[in-house]
C-alpha positions as YAML, in Angstrom:
chain: A
units: angstrom
residues:
- id: 1
  name: MET
  ca: [50.33, -63.81, 32.79]
- id: 2
  name: LYS
  ca: [51.37, -61.27, 36.31]
- id: 3
  name: ASN
  ca: [54.47, -59.72, 34.14]
- id: 4
  name: LEU
  ca: [52.27, -59.63, 31.52]
- id: 5
  name: LYS
  ca: [49.30, -57.62, 33.08]
- id: 6
  name: ASN
  ca: [51.73, -55.64, 34.75]
- id: 7
  name: PHE
  ca: [53.19, -54.89, 30.87]
- id: 8
  name: PHE
  ca: [49.95, -53.76, 29.62]
- id: 9
  name: TYR
  ca: [49.09, -51.21, 33.20]
- id: 10
  name: GLY
  ca: [52.85, -50.14, 32.15]
- id: 11
  name: ILE
  ca: [51.19, -49.35, 28.86]
- id: 12
  name: LEU
  ca: [48.42, -47.39, 29.93]
- id: 13
  name: LEU
  ca: [50.43, -44.85, 32.39]
- id: 14
  name: GLY
  ca: [52.69, -44.60, 29.22]
- id: 15
  name: ILE
  ca: [50.00, -43.30, 27.05]
- id: 16
  name: ALA
  ca: [48.63, -41.25, 30.29]
- id: 17
  name: ASN
  ca: [52.10, -39.40, 30.88]
- id: 18
  name: ALA
  ca: [52.51, -38.57, 27.29]
- id: 19
  name: VAL
  ca: [49.05, -36.85, 26.79]
- id: 20
  name: PRO
  ca: [49.37, -33.46, 28.70]
- id: 21
  name: GLY
  ca: [46.60, -33.16, 31.31]
- id: 22
  name: VAL
  ca: [45.75, -36.20, 31.76]
- id: 23
  name: SER
  ca: [47.72, -37.81, 35.38]
- id: 24
  name: GLY
  ca: [49.58, -40.95, 35.01]
- id: 25
  name: GLY
  ca: [49.07, -40.58, 39.19]
- id: 26
  name: THR
  ca: [45.27, -40.78, 38.56]
- id: 27
  name: MET
  ca: [45.72, -43.69, 36.09]
- id: 28
  name: ALA
  ca: [47.59, -45.32, 38.20]
- id: 29
  name: VAL
  ca: [45.21, -45.02, 41.37]
- id: 30
  name: VAL
  ca: [42.52, -46.13, 39.13]
- id: 31
  name: MET
  ca: [44.40, -49.23, 38.47]
- id: 32
  name: ASN
  ca: [44.85, -49.68, 42.16]
- id: 33
  name: LEU
  ca: [48.82, -49.59, 41.94]
- id: 34
  name: TYR
  ca: [49.53, -46.15, 43.39]
- id: 35
  name: ASP
  ca: [50.34, -47.69, 46.77]
- id: 36
  name: GLN
  ca: [51.91, -50.44, 45.29]
- id: 37
  name: ILE
  ca: [54.12, -48.64, 43.35]
- id: 38
  name: LEU
  ca: [54.89, -46.28, 46.38]
- id: 39
  name: LEU
  ca: [56.01, -48.75, 48.20]
- id: 40
  name: ALA
  ca: [58.00, -50.99, 45.51]
- id: 41
  name: LEU
  ca: [59.94, -47.64, 45.00]
- id: 42
  name: SER
  ca: [61.31, -47.22, 48.84]
- id: 43
  name: PRO
  ca: [64.89, -48.09, 48.93]
- id: 44
  name: LYS
  ca: [64.17, -50.70, 51.27]
- id: 45
  name: THR
  ca: [62.24, -52.25, 48.77]
- id: 46
  name: LEU
  ca: [63.36, -51.58, 45.47]
- id: 47
  name: LYS
  ca: [65.31, -54.98, 44.67]
- id: 48
  name: ALA
  ca: [62.25, -57.22, 45.78]
- id: 49
  name: ASN
  ca: [59.97, -55.20, 43.25]
- id: 50
  name: GLY
  ca: [61.98, -55.28, 40.44]
- id: 51
  name: ALA
  ca: [60.33, -57.90, 38.14]
- id: 52
  name: PHE
  ca: [56.71, -55.65, 39.04]
- id: 53
  name: LEU
  ca: [58.70, -52.32, 38.14]
- id: 54
  name: GLY
  ca: [60.61, -53.44, 35.45]
- id: 55
  name: CYS
  ca: [57.63, -54.69, 32.97]
- id: 56
  name: LEU
  ca: [55.68, -51.80, 34.46]
- id: 57
  name: ALA
  ca: [58.60, -49.39, 32.81]
- id: 58
  name: LEU
  ca: [59.03, -51.48, 29.95]
- id: 59
  name: GLY
  ca: [55.19, -50.82, 29.43]
- id: 60
  name: ALA
  ca: [54.99, -47.26, 30.31]
- id: 61
  name: CYS
  ca: [58.45, -46.39, 27.46]
- id: 62
  name: VAL
  ca: [56.08, -48.75, 25.03]
- id: 63
  name: GLY
  ca: [52.83, -46.01, 25.61]
- id: 64
  name: ILE
  ca: [55.34, -43.25, 25.69]
- id: 65
  name: TYR
  ca: [56.76, -44.07, 22.21]
- id: 66
  name: LEU
  ca: [53.51, -45.14, 20.66]
- id: 67
  name: THR
  ca: [52.33, -42.06, 21.43]
- id: 68
  name: SER
  ca: [54.84, -39.67, 21.02]
- id: 69
  name: GLN
  ca: [54.43, -40.83, 17.39]
- id: 70
  name: LEU
  ca: [50.78, -39.06, 17.03]
- id: 71
  name: MET
  ca: [51.52, -36.04, 18.76]
- id: 72
  name: VAL
  ca: [54.85, -35.30, 16.88]
- id: 73
  name: GLU
  ca: [52.60, -35.82, 13.78]
- id: 74
  name: LEU
  ca: [49.87, -33.67, 15.13]
- id: 75
  name: LEU
  ca: [52.86, -30.43, 16.13]
- id: 76
  name: TYR
  ca: [54.07, -30.22, 12.91]
- id: 77
  name: THR
  ca: [50.75, -30.37, 10.91]
- id: 78
  name: GLN
  ca: [48.36, -28.73, 13.31]
- id: 79
  name: ARG
  ca: [50.18, -26.81, 15.54]
- id: 80
  name: GLY
  ca: [47.87, -23.90, 16.26]
- id: 81
  name: PHE
  ca: [44.93, -26.53, 16.73]
- id: 82
  name: LEU
  ca: [47.14, -28.44, 19.11]
- id: 83
  name: SER
  ca: [47.87, -25.35, 21.14]
- id: 84
  name: PHE
  ca: [44.12, -24.49, 21.80]
- id: 85
  name: GLY
  ca: [43.78, -28.14, 22.76]
- id: 86
  name: PHE
  ca: [46.59, -27.60, 25.32]
- id: 87
  name: ALA
  ca: [44.23, -24.67, 26.59]
- id: 88
  name: GLY
  ca: [41.71, -26.46, 26.43]
- id: 89
  name: ILE
  ca: [43.21, -29.29, 28.65]
- id: 90
  name: ILE
  ca: [44.86, -26.64, 31.35]
- id: 91
  name: MET
  ca: [41.41, -24.89, 31.55]
- id: 92
  name: GLY
  ca: [39.99, -28.35, 32.29]
- id: 93
  name: SER
  ca: [42.17, -29.15, 34.72]
- id: 94
  name: VAL
  ca: [42.52, -26.21, 37.09]
- id: 95
  name: PRO
  ca: [38.62, -27.04, 39.05]
- id: 96
  name: ALA
  ca: [40.58, -30.61, 39.86]
- id: 97
  name: ILE
  ca: [43.74, -29.18, 41.06]
- id: 98
  name: TYR
  ca: [41.34, -26.37, 42.89]
- id: 99
  name: ARG
  ca: [39.24, -28.66, 44.39]
- id: 100
  name: ARG
  ca: [42.87, -30.58, 46.02]
- id: 101
  name: ALA
  ca: [44.04, -27.03, 47.03]
- id: 102
  name: ARG
  ca: [40.68, -26.13, 49.69]
- id: 103
  name: TYR
  ca: [40.23, -29.75, 51.32]
- id: 104
  name: GLU
  ca: [40.63, -27.67, 54.51]
- id: 105
  name: LYS
  ca: [40.41, -24.09, 55.18]
- id: 106
  name: VAL
  ca: [42.13, -21.88, 52.51]
- id: 107
  name: LYS
  ca: [45.67, -20.42, 54.44]
- id: 108
  name: THR
  ca: [46.35, -16.96, 53.05]
- id: 109
  name: ARG
  ca: [50.05, -17.83, 53.01]
- id: 110
  name: ASN
  ca: [49.34, -20.55, 50.45]
- id: 111
  name: LEU
  ca: [47.12, -18.79, 48.44]
- id: 112
  name: PHE
  ca: [50.00, -15.97, 48.28]
- id: 113
  name: LEU
  ca: [52.38, -18.93, 47.33]
- id: 114
  name: GLY
  ca: [50.16, -19.73, 44.39]
- id: 115
  name: PHE
  ca: [50.05, -16.06, 42.74]
- id: 116
  name: LEU
  ca: [53.93, -16.26, 43.20]
- id: 117
  name: ALA
  ca: [53.72, -19.32, 41.40]
- id: 118
  name: PHE
  ca: [51.42, -17.80, 38.55]
- id: 119
  name: ALA
  ca: [52.99, -14.21, 38.09]
- id: 120
  name: GLY
  ca: [56.64, -16.27, 38.24]
- id: 121
  name: MET
  ca: [54.88, -18.63, 34.85]
- id: 122
  name: ILE
  ca: [53.16, -15.28, 33.55]
- id: 123
  name: SER
  ca: [56.85, -13.10, 33.45]
- id: 124
  name: THR
  ca: [58.75, -16.55, 32.18]
- id: 125
  name: ALA
  ca: [56.52, -16.43, 29.04]
- id: 126
  name: PHE
  ca: [57.03, -12.71, 28.46]
- id: 127
  name: LEU
  ca: [60.77, -13.00, 28.83]
- id: 128
  name: ALA
  ca: [61.38, -16.32, 27.42]
- id: 129
  name: HIS
  ca: [60.54, -15.05, 23.70]
- id: 130
  name: ASN
  ca: [63.62, -15.94, 22.66]
- id: 131
  name: ALA
  ca: [64.32, -19.24, 24.49]
- id: 132
  name: LEU
  ca: [63.91, -22.68, 24.05]
- id: 133
  name: ALA
  ca: [60.27, -22.71, 24.86]
- id: 134
  name: ASN
  ca: [58.32, -26.06, 22.97]
- id: 135
  name: GLN
  ca: [60.47, -24.95, 20.14]
- id: 136
  name: ALA
  ca: [60.58, -28.56, 17.74]
- id: 137
  name: LEU
  ca: [64.26, -30.03, 17.37]
- id: 138
  name: SER
  ca: [64.34, -28.49, 13.34]
- id: 139
  name: GLU
  ca: [64.24, -25.27, 15.28]
- id: 140
  name: LEU
  ca: [66.54, -25.76, 17.36]
- id: 141
  name: ALA
  ca: [70.22, -23.37, 16.43]
- id: 142
  name: ARG
  ca: [71.81, -26.34, 17.98]
- id: 143
  name: THR
  ca: [72.36, -28.81, 20.76]
- id: 144
  name: GLY
  ca: [74.65, -28.74, 23.78]
- id: 145
  name: PRO
  ca: [75.47, -28.59, 27.31]
- id: 146
  name: ALA
  ca: [73.12, -26.26, 28.44]
- id: 147
  name: LEU
  ca: [70.27, -27.77, 26.15]
- id: 148
  name: TYR
  ca: [71.11, -31.22, 28.59]
- id: 149
  name: LEU
  ca: [70.95, -29.56, 31.88]
- id: 150
  name: TRP
  ca: [67.88, -28.04, 30.37]
- id: 151
  name: LEU
  ca: [66.10, -31.22, 29.96]
- id: 152
  name: PHE
  ca: [67.76, -32.70, 32.61]
- id: 153
  name: GLY
  ca: [66.07, -30.19, 35.03]
- id: 154
  name: CYS
  ca: [63.06, -30.31, 33.07]
- id: 155
  name: SER
  ca: [62.20, -33.78, 33.39]
- id: 156
  name: ILE
  ca: [63.02, -33.75, 37.05]
- id: 157
  name: LEU
  ca: [60.17, -31.77, 37.94]
- id: 158
  name: ALA
  ca: [58.21, -33.41, 35.40]
- id: 159
  name: MET
  ca: [59.19, -37.04, 37.42]
- id: 160
  name: ILE
  ca: [58.17, -35.32, 40.72]
- id: 161
  name: ALA
  ca: [54.53, -34.17, 38.84]
- id: 162
  name: MET
  ca: [53.44, -37.85, 37.80]
- id: 163
  name: ILE
  ca: [54.02, -38.93, 41.27]
- id: 164
  name: LEU
  ca: [51.46, -36.60, 42.21]
- id: 165
  name: PRO
  ca: [47.51, -38.36, 41.42]
- id: 166
  name: GLY
  ca: [45.79, -35.35, 39.65]
- id: 167
  name: VAL
  ca: [48.64, -33.99, 38.40]
- id: 168
  name: SER
  ca: [50.03, -34.45, 34.66]
- id: 169
  name: GLY
  ca: [53.96, -35.05, 34.15]
- id: 170
  name: SER
  ca: [53.33, -34.02, 30.59]
- id: 171
  name: LEU
  ca: [51.76, -30.93, 31.37]
- id: 172
  name: VAL
  ca: [54.58, -29.51, 33.42]
- id: 173
  name: MET
  ca: [56.92, -30.25, 30.20]
- id: 174
  name: LEU
  ca: [54.56, -28.51, 28.14]
- id: 175
  name: ILE
  ca: [54.75, -25.40, 31.00]
- id: 176
  name: LEU
  ca: [58.75, -25.59, 31.27]
- id: 177
  name: GLY
  ca: [58.65, -25.59, 26.93]
- id: 178
  name: ALA
  ca: [60.32, -28.69, 26.75]
- id: 179
  name: TYR
  ca: [57.12, -30.51, 25.62]
- id: 180
  name: THR
  ca: [57.74, -30.99, 21.80]
- id: 181
  name: ILE
  ca: [61.62, -31.78, 21.96]
- id: 182
  name: THR
  ca: [60.80, -34.29, 24.32]
- id: 183
  name: MET
  ca: [58.26, -36.08, 21.87]
- id: 184
  name: GLU
  ca: [60.38, -35.53, 19.16]
- id: 185
  name: ALA
  ca: [63.55, -36.87, 21.10]
- id: 186
  name: ILE
  ca: [61.23, -39.87, 21.72]
- id: 187
  name: ALA
  ca: [59.91, -40.90, 18.63]
- id: 188
  name: THR
  ca: [63.08, -40.38, 16.61]
- id: 189
  name: PHE
  ca: [65.22, -41.83, 19.08]
- id: 190
  name: GLN
  ca: [67.80, -38.68, 19.98]
- id: 191
  name: TRP
  ca: [69.83, -40.43, 21.88]
- id: 192
  name: ASP
  ca: [71.43, -37.68, 23.18]
- id: 193
  name: LEU
  ca: [68.58, -35.97, 23.95]
- id: 194
  name: LEU
  ca: [67.04, -39.07, 25.86]
- id: 195
  name: ILE
  ca: [70.26, -39.51, 28.16]
- id: 196
  name: PRO
  ca: [69.86, -36.34, 29.88]
- id: 197
  name: LEU
  ca: [65.65, -36.71, 30.05]
- id: 198
  name: GLY
  ca: [66.22, -40.05, 31.36]
- id: 199
  name: LEU
  ca: [68.60, -39.18, 33.93]
- id: 200
  name: GLY
  ca: [66.11, -36.62, 34.96]
- id: 201
  name: VAL
  ca: [63.43, -39.42, 35.48]
- id: 202
  name: LEU
  ca: [65.63, -41.24, 37.44]
- id: 203
  name: THR
  ca: [66.97, -38.41, 39.48]
- id: 204
  name: GLY
  ca: [62.82, -37.40, 39.87]
- id: 205
  name: GLY
  ca: [62.00, -40.60, 41.21]
- id: 206
  name: TYR
  ca: [64.37, -40.49, 43.58]
- id: 207
  name: VAL
  ca: [64.15, -37.41, 45.14]
- id: 208
  name: GLY
  ca: [60.66, -36.94, 44.22]
- id: 209
  name: ILE
  ca: [59.00, -39.86, 46.34]
- id: 210
  name: GLY
  ca: [60.51, -38.28, 49.23]
- id: 211
  name: VAL
  ca: [59.84, -34.80, 49.04]
- id: 212
  name: ILE
  ca: [56.11, -35.20, 47.79]
- id: 213
  name: LYS
  ca: [55.16, -38.05, 50.80]
- id: 214
  name: LYS
  ca: [57.07, -34.94, 52.71]
- id: 215
  name: MET
  ca: [54.77, -32.20, 51.52]
- id: 216
  name: LEU
  ca: [51.52, -33.96, 51.41]
- id: 217
  name: ARG
  ca: [52.13, -35.35, 54.35]
- id: 218
  name: ASN
  ca: [52.99, -31.59, 56.20]
- id: 219
  name: HIS
  ca: [51.98, -28.53, 53.64]
- id: 220
  name: PRO
  ca: [49.47, -29.95, 51.22]
- id: 221
  name: GLN
  ca: [47.64, -27.20, 50.53]
- id: 222
  name: ALA
  ca: [50.87, -25.29, 49.31]
- id: 223
  name: LEU
  ca: [51.54, -27.42, 47.46]
- id: 224
  name: TYR
  ca: [48.54, -28.17, 45.39]
- id: 225
  name: PHE
  ca: [48.27, -24.04, 45.49]
- id: 226
  name: ILE
  ca: [51.68, -23.50, 43.88]
- id: 227
  name: ILE
  ca: [50.69, -26.05, 41.21]
- id: 228
  name: LEU
  ca: [47.60, -24.11, 40.52]
- id: 229
  name: GLY
  ca: [49.31, -21.26, 40.21]
- id: 230
  name: LEU
  ca: [51.48, -23.06, 37.75]
- id: 231
  name: VAL
  ca: [49.38, -24.45, 35.58]
- id: 232
  name: THR
  ca: [47.15, -21.20, 35.35]
- id: 233
  name: GLY
  ca: [50.07, -19.20, 34.16]
- id: 234
  name: SER
  ca: [51.16, -21.24, 31.73]
- id: 235
  name: LEU
  ca: [48.38, -20.44, 29.72]
- id: 236
  name: ALA
  ca: [50.65, -17.35, 28.46]
- id: 237
  name: ALA
  ca: [53.18, -19.63, 27.07]
- id: 238
  name: LEU
  ca: [50.72, -21.10, 25.27]
- id: 239
  name: TYR
  ca: [49.72, -18.56, 23.06]
- id: 240
  name: PRO
  ca: [52.22, -17.96, 19.94]
- id: 241
  name: GLY
  ca: [51.05, -21.47, 19.37]
- id: 242
  name: MET
  ca: [47.72, -20.20, 18.71]
- id: 243
  name: GLU
  ca: [48.21, -17.03, 16.54]
- id: 244
  name: GLU
  ca: [48.03, -19.23, 13.26]
- id: 245
  name: THR
  ca: [44.06, -20.27, 13.69]
- id: 246
  name: ILE
  ca: [42.81, -17.74, 16.35]
- id: 247
  name: HIS
  ca: [40.39, -16.44, 13.81]
- id: 248
  name: LYS
  ca: [39.21, -20.30, 13.15]
- id: 249
  name: PRO
  ca: [36.13, -21.40, 14.92]
- id: 250
  name: THR
  ca: [37.24, -24.95, 14.99]
- id: 251
  name: SER
  ca: [39.87, -24.06, 16.97]
- id: 252
  name: TYR
  ca: [37.43, -22.62, 20.41]
- id: 253
  name: LEU
  ca: [35.31, -25.72, 19.53]
- id: 254
  name: ILE
  ca: [38.79, -27.34, 20.16]
- id: 255
  name: LEU
  ca: [39.69, -25.75, 23.68]
- id: 256
  name: PHE
  ca: [35.64, -26.35, 24.61]
- id: 257
  name: ILE
  ca: [35.69, -30.13, 23.84]
- id: 258
  name: CYS
  ca: [39.36, -30.64, 25.86]
- id: 259
  name: ALA
  ca: [38.13, -28.16, 28.71]
- id: 260
  name: LEU
  ca: [34.72, -30.09, 29.14]
- id: 261
  name: ILE
  ca: [37.02, -33.59, 28.86]
- id: 262
  name: THR
  ca: [39.43, -32.78, 30.82]
- id: 263
  name: PHE
  ca: [37.14, -31.54, 33.65]
- id: 264
  name: PHE
  ca: [34.67, -34.57, 33.55]
- id: 265
  name: PHE
  ca: [37.78, -36.99, 34.00]
- id: 266
  name: GLY
  ca: [38.68, -34.84, 37.08]
- id: 267
  name: ARG
  ca: [35.41, -34.94, 38.42]
- id: 268
  name: THR
  ca: [34.54, -38.65, 38.12]
- id: 269
  name: LYS
  ca: [38.15, -40.45, 38.29]
- id: 270
  name: LYS
  ca: [38.85, -41.34, 41.98]
- id: 271
  name: GLU
  ca: [40.68, -39.25, 44.28]
- id: 272
  name: GLY
  ca: [44.31, -40.14, 45.35]
...
């Protein structure tokens, strides 16, 4: 029964991690699993917690797969509206991240780091018009080592983000331009893409726990201002997908609703 419950919790974590703007870390906090997962993932306790982590991981895979089916359908049929929805999610998540960043007196150097992250994302959005940014699999000219390495790196960063309560790993994938390809790879079992993604998740989990613990302990404000800069700057990367529905009032209604839902989710969630 306990393993079945952990499997169900894993499904909820998977669904949360597959939706941009929804934090898997926050979901783990809400379900009172966050500390348990971090302790279980420590090298010293990994073997003893194999059944617990295995049930969670299996459930998470099921949750991500089920969600990917819906997201792929929307990406193909309602891309413009979905881009506005993603923009709303990003806008709605900003206050929650900012609250975490300013838990103490704001330091100028941390603001500067946030600005650098913002400028970097804006520059990337303008310079990467010929890159892979959020293309569908059908739009890719070819696959190869460069694509696999890029997906590997993106999944490392997304996994590190998933460890942080209040930060969405799938939102990081969206910011980096890998979200669409990842969802399609999961929904259609593209193993040549799933392997580098999976290796990146394992690497990010192994490296990220130590890094995040150290950053949260020693430089939490700098970490969250950098995240804030990346998140706000990512709005520029969404614009090309919004052009097809930019003149439709429904687009702005979707943006408002998504921003409102994400904002209130950030306000009412337990801080982790």
